[in-house]
C-alpha positions as CSV (number, residue, x, y, z in Angstrom):
1,M,116.5,46.4,168.9
2,L,116.9,50.3,169.7
3,V,120.0,52.3,169.0
4,K,120.3,55.2,171.4
5,R,121.9,58.4,170.3
6,S,122.9,61.5,172.3
7,F,122.2,65.1,171.5
8,T,122.3,68.6,173.0
9,L,119.0,70.2,172.5
10,A,118.3,73.6,173.9
11,G,121.5,73.5,176.0
12,H,120.5,70.3,177.6
13,R,122.0,66.7,176.7
14,T,119.3,64.2,176.0
15,S,119.2,60.8,174.5
16,V,117.0,59.2,172.2
17,A,116.5,55.4,171.5
18,L,114.8,54.6,168.2
19,E,114.9,51.5,165.7
20,P,117.7,51.7,163.2
21,E,115.6,52.0,160.4
22,F,114.3,55.3,161.8
23,W,117.7,56.4,162.2
24,E,118.5,55.6,158.6
25,V,115.5,57.8,157.3
26,L,116.4,60.7,159.5
27,T,120.1,60.6,158.5
28,R,119.3,60.4,154.8
29,A,116.9,63.4,155.3
30,A,119.5,65.3,157.1
31,A,121.9,64.8,154.2
32,A,119.4,65.7,151.6
33,R,118.9,68.9,153.5
34,G,122.8,69.5,153.9
35,V,122.3,69.7,157.7
36,T,123.8,67.2,160.4
37,L,121.5,64.6,162.0
38,A,121.9,66.7,165.4
39,A,120.6,69.8,163.5
40,L,117.6,68.0,162.1
41,V,116.7,66.5,165.6
42,A,117.0,70.0,167.1
43,E,114.5,71.3,164.4
44,I,112.0,68.6,165.0
45,D,112.5,69.1,169.0
46,A,111.9,72.8,168.5
47,R,108.5,72.0,166.5
48,R,107.1,69.5,168.6
49,A,104.0,70.3,170.8
50,P,104.5,70.5,174.7
51,G,104.3,67.1,176.2
52,H,104.9,65.1,173.2
53,A,107.9,62.8,173.5
54,L,110.8,63.6,171.2
55,A,111.3,59.9,170.2
56,S,107.5,59.8,168.9
57,A,108.2,63.2,167.1
58,L,111.2,61.6,165.3
59,R,109.3,58.5,164.2
60,V,106.4,60.6,162.9
61,T,108.5,62.8,161.0
62,A,110.5,59.8,159.6
63,L,107.2,58.2,158.5
64,L,106.0,61.7,156.8
65,L,109.2,62.3,154.9
66,P,109.2,61.5,151.2
67,R,111.0,58.4,150.3
């Protein structure tokens, strides 16, 4: 089951659907950094290579974060 969340990134509204487990890891990472989930997603969006899907970038980031 995917959970969809909406964000404004670079002035454009977008939605991303991920498994709840990925959202949980990303939410914890944002809290640990003292930023909002939206701010973390914007940071990841700004770093991703052109042509790479945001959902994929978020999943890879979540997998690489320390537990």
